[in-house]
N, C-alpha and C positions, 0 to 999 in steps of 0.2 A: 442496393446496399443502404442500410439505415445509418443514422448518425452514430449509433452505438457500435455497429459493425466497423465503421470507419475508425472510430476511436480505438476499438480493440486491435484493429489491424496495425495501428500506429504505436502500440505499446510493446515493449520487449517482453519476452517470456518471463524474465525475472520480475518485472513490475506486476505482471498478472499473478504470479505465484505469491509474491509478497502481499498483494491484495487479498488473495484467498486466505493466506495464512494469518494475517494480522487483522483483516477487516471483514471477515466472513459474515459478521452480523450487521454490516452496513452502518447506518447512522447510529446504531447502538454500540458499535465497536470503538474502543479507544485504547491507545497504547502510549505508555509513558516510558521515556528513556532517561535514566539517571546515569551519572558518571560511573564508569569511564566511557560510556556510549559506544563501546566496540560493536555491539549488535546493530545499532543504528548506522554507524559509519560503514560497516561492511555492506549494508543494503542501501546506502545513500542514493546511488544512481536510480534504482527502482522507485524509491520514495519520491525523488525529484520528479520522475515521470508522472507518478500518481498525483502529485501536487499540481504540476503544470496542467494536467488534464482536468483538474477540479474534482477529482474523485476522493481526495482526502483533504483535511485541513491541518494546519500546524500552528502551534503556539510555542514560543520559547520563553520559559520562566527563568530569569537569572537575577540573582542577588548575591553579589560578591561578599558582602559583610556576613550574611547568614549561610554562605556556602551552598546556595541553591543554584543548580544548573540542570534544569529539566526540559525535555522536549515532549510536548503532548501532540499526538496525532489522533485524528478522529475520522472515521469513515463517513461518507455521505450516502444519501439515498441512491445517487447515480451509480455508485460502485456496485450496489446489489443488482442493478439492471445490467451492468457490464458482465457480471458472472453468468448471465443467461445467454450470452453470445456464443456462437459456434466456436469462434477462435479461443475464447476463454475456456470453454469446456474441453477443447482439444489439448490445450497447454496443460490443464490440470490432469487430464487423463494420462498424457505422456509423462508428466512428472511422477505420477503415482506408479506407473508401470516401470519406471526406470530407477526407482529409489533403491539405495543399497540395502 
């Protein structure tokens, strides 16, 4: 088992699906969350997994006076490699087959 296979095995299905959905372009993918942050908060657990694994980066831009509260997430090259693992492919295939 490669390091990527081990990494993929340790990620939840939700984290893998978020990775595919938000960061499918790898290091060229970026997502910005602005208030009220409901979409980001609903997916926080999966985002935390991806951050902890080093598959995405996060910057928080906050300025109370100017009313700025944005979260910037960016994919890495490693997340593209993760998408090629058998586990990631199986999770995506299952998600596509069971969508409403």
